[in-house]
N, C-alpha and C positions, 0 to 999 in steps of 0.2 A: 614769426619764428618759433620753433618748438621750445627753445629755452625760455620763452616768455609765458608758456602755457603752465597753468597750475596743475601739477600732477599730485594726486591724492593717493595715500596708502591706507587701504583697508584690508583686513585679513578675511576676505570673503571665501566661501567654500569653493567657488569657481573663480579663481583669481584672474583678473584682467587688468590691463592698464586703465586707470581711471583719471579723467581730466575734468577740471572745473572750467567751464567756458563762461567768462565774465565780460570780456572786452570784444568790441567789434573787430579788433585786430586779430582775434583768434579765428575769424571766419575761414581763412585760407586753409588752415590746418584741419578744421572741422570738415570742410567740403572735400578736401583731398582724401581724408580718411573714410568718407562715406560713398564717394562716387562710384566705386567699383564693387561695393558690397551687394550681394544678392539678397541677404536677409538683414532686416533691421528690427530690433526690438524697441518698443516705444511705450513710455508711460508719462504721466504728468502729475505734478503736485500743485494744488490750487486751493483757493478759498472761495466759498460760495454761500456766504451767510447773510451778508447785508447789501448785496448788489443784485441787479437783474442779470448781468452777465458774470460768468465765473471769472475770477482774477487769477491768471496763470502765474505761478511762481517759478517752477522748474520744469523744464522739458528734459526727460531722461531718454537717452538713446544708447542702445547696445549693439555691438557687432559680435562676431565670434571671438574677438581678441581685445576689444576696447569698450569702455563705457564713458559716455560724455554726459556731464551734468551741466545743462545750459541754464544759466541764471537769466530768466526772461525779464527781470527788472533792470538788468544792466546790458545784456546783449540784445541788439535791436536789428541786426542785419539778417533777415530771414528770407529774402527773395530767393537766393540760390538753394537754401535748405528746403524751402517749400517745393521747389521744382524737383528736388531729389525724392522727397517723401511722396510726391504725387505721381512719380514715374511708374508706368505699368510693369517694368521689369524689376521693380523692387517689391519684395513681399514684406509687408509691415506686420510684425507679430505683436499682438496686444492681449491683455486680459480684460474682460468686461469692457469692450471697446466703445460702447455707446457714449458713456460719460466723457471719456478722453477725446473722442472725435468731436463731441460738442465743444469741449474746451478749445481744441485746436482750430475748429472752424470759426468760432466766435472771436477768439483772440488773435489768431495768426492768419486767418483766411485759408488755412490748409484743409483741403477736402480729400481725405485718404479713401481710396476705393479698393486697392489690391491688398486685402487684409486677411489675416488668419487669427481668429479669436480662440485662445487656448481654453477659455472657460466653456465655450460651445463645444469644442472638440472633446473635452473631458466628459461632458454630459453624454455624448454619443458613444464614447469608448466604454465608460463604466456605468452609465445610467444613474438613476437616483437623483438626489438634490443637486442644485447648482453649487459648485465649489468655489470658495474664495481662493485668491492667489496663494496664500500661505498653505492651504490644504493641498493644493496641486503640487507645490514644491515639495512638501513633506511626502506626498504619495510617490513622486518620481525619484527623489534624491535622499529621502530620509533626513532632510535638514529643516529644522524649525526656525522660521524667520522671526526676528524681533519686530513686533508691530506696535511698539509703544509710542512711536512718533506719528502714528496715523493722523491724529487730531491735533498735532502741534501747530503753532503759528507759522505758516509757511511764508507769510508776507514780511516777517521781521528780518532785519539784516543787522549783523552778519548771521548767516545760517551756521548753526553749530555742528560739531563733529558728528553727533548722533543723527542729526537730520540728514546730513550728506551721506553717511553710511547707509541709512535706511533707504534713501532715494536710489543709491547705487544697487543695493540688493534687490530692489523692486523690478529692475530690468535684467539683472544678472542671469536669471534662469530662463528667460523667455525663449531664446533661440534653442537651447538644449531641450526644453520641454516640447517645443514645436517638432523637433526632429524625432523625439521619442514617440510623440503622438502620431506623426506621419507614418511611421513604420507600422503602428497598430491599425491605423485607418486604412492603409493600403490592403490590408487583409480582409477588409469588410467592403460594403457598398456605401459607406457613409461619408467618404471624403468629399465628394461633390456637394453633399448636403451641408457639411461644415463650412465649406467655402461660401456657399450660397447664403447661409444664415449669417456668416461673418460680414458679408457685403451688405446684407439687409440692416444689420445693427449699425454699420458705418453710415449707411444712407440716412438712417433715422437720426444719428448724431449730427449729420451734416445739414439737417433741416434748420430753418429759422426756428427760434425757440417758440414763438407763438403758434406755429403750425403744429408742432408736436403736442403742445399743451391744449389747444382747442379740441384736438381729437379725443381727449379724455372726457369731454362733456357729452356723455352718452344720452342723457335725457333732458338736456337743456332746450328751452324754446329758442326761436329765432331771435327774440329780443334779448334773452339772456346771453346768447352767443355774441351778439353785437356789443353788449356791455362788457363782456369778458374780453373781447378783442380791443375795445377802447382802453380797458385797464392795462392790457399788455403793452399797448403803444405808450401809455402814460408812464408805466414802470420802466420801459426801455429808455424813454427820453430822460427820465430822472435817474436812471440806473439804480433803481430800488427793487427789492423783491415785490412781486405783485401783491402779496399779502399786506405789504406796508401801505398800499392804496386803500384796499378793503379786503376783508377775508372772504374766502369762497362761500362760507355759510351765509354771507350777506347778499349774495348775488340775486337770489330770488326776491328778497325783500326790496332791493333797489329797483328791480325790474317792475315790481308792482307799484312802487311809489312814483316812479317816473311817468306812469300811465295816468296818474291823477292830474286833472287840470290844475294849473297853477301850483305845481308840486312845491312843497315847502322845503327850502334849502336847509332849514334848521333840522328837519327830520332826516334828510340825507346826511347831514353832517354827523349825526349820531351813528350812522352806518359806515361812514368812511373813517379810516384811521388817519389818512392824510387829508386834513381839512382843506388844504390849499387846492386840492383837485376838484372840489365840489363845483366851483364856478365854471371851470373848464368842461366838466361833465355836462352841466346844464346847457352850456353854450354849444357844445359840439356833438353830443350824442344824438343820433338820428334813428328813430325807431319807426 
């Protein structure tokens, strides 16, 4: 029921109705509000410091008249929402979409494809360097966003007023910016390119984490790649950052050491930051 939904009041430049979604009982209102929308703005707030997988805190969704701040530590009914966000007739508007699509695919199994990335669009309209969200908002609406909560603790509860206001403002302008950019792009031959690059960024975000990471090993040997993928698997299993197993700079030294007959686990232990992984490494790595 609508009377049970938490409605927030922030004095944003583009005022919309703002709702905090914390309970699974809010699902009906959320789905009814989104099912007929053609454009959906989307952003996430998450922590990615001490884990292999990003930890999703808030999923922010905007329409032309509403903003929903979904507390992902409390709200758990995502099946219907996933279907809406993955529908081909919904255009999902995002900024710098690769990281957010990574968060969505790893946490909620949402794989967004029909996407428009305003950062990519801004690059093709105005050229020059890649613009952050605040710079794009300032350019189109002359409004300076308060970004002081960017690095705040998004996993603590309760979330405070400033965090919620920041989260709402981060999706408040997405659809208006998209519409302004669309008018400009239609006057050029760049619109299809923007959509194509937006989809490419989303596809990269939808990949398994180890796939995108191993591609960065440009000059690695076959053995180094095998060790790298073992570390990814180990980090995934323990949900630790790969560097907590061993650092990238140790990869080549470990590959050389393992080639030595009767490789000394004590030497490897000096190269590993997670000592408990050494035995598993010696037992399971096949080069």
